[in-house]
Residue, then its C-alpha position, 0 to 999 in steps of 0.5 A: m500500500l504505502a511506498r514509504n513503508l516502515t524501513l527494514t530496521e523499523v520492522q526488525a525493531v518490532e520483531q525483536t519485541n516480546l509482543s504477540t504476533t497480533e500485537k506486532f501487526m498492530a505495532r507495525i500499523t501504529l508506526s506506519v500511521w504515525k509516519v503518515l500523521k507526521q507527514i500530514a502535520l508537516d504538510l499542513n504546518t500544524p502539530i499532530e495533536t491539533l489535526e482535525p478529522m477534516h484536515i486528514i480527509q482533505w489531505l488524503e484527497m489532495d495527496r492522491t492528486k499528486g500521482d507519482q509525487a504522492f506520499i501514499q502510493w497505492s499498488d497498481t496490483m491491488p484489486n478494487l475492493d470497494f464495499a458498502d460503507d454504512r458507518d455513520d462517520l465523517v469518512r463515509d460520505t467523502n470521495l475517498t476509495s474504500h482503501e483510502k477510507f480504511l486508511a483515513r479511519l486508521l489515521l483518525s484513531a491513531p492519536l488514541v494510542l499515540k497521545p498517551i505514549a507522547q504524554s508519558h514521554q513528555v514530547s509531542i506525537a511528532d517527536l516520539n521515536i520508534s523505540q519510545i513507541l515500541e517500549s510503551i506498547q510493550a509496557q501497556r500491551h494489555s491495556l492499549q485500545w487499538 
């Protein structure tokens, strides 16, 4: 999905944790979404903590118009998996594809996990690092609400 996925080093850091397979999967998603949120905040010149849902949705719509220069690169081999979307939320009635809506929902929910981690390290979400995120996920693995 993303051309700017986690690096091999970042994936190895996740694999070296004592997390379960499911928790490692969620950690990789959390890290990937954190990187997209950092890019959105950078592009909009605003802290991640102040991003509104419509900022994220509009950024996704704008990013896809950039073609090869887009931050998010969707694989051409990915089938069009459009599906009925009956969730009553801000994402449902957008012009985003099913894939983009899925990502939008991940981006909108990620601060629920990232904000407490940033607060525990007394930094902004953007200033977190991979080690801090993974250490916090491991320490709070039984109480995190993904």
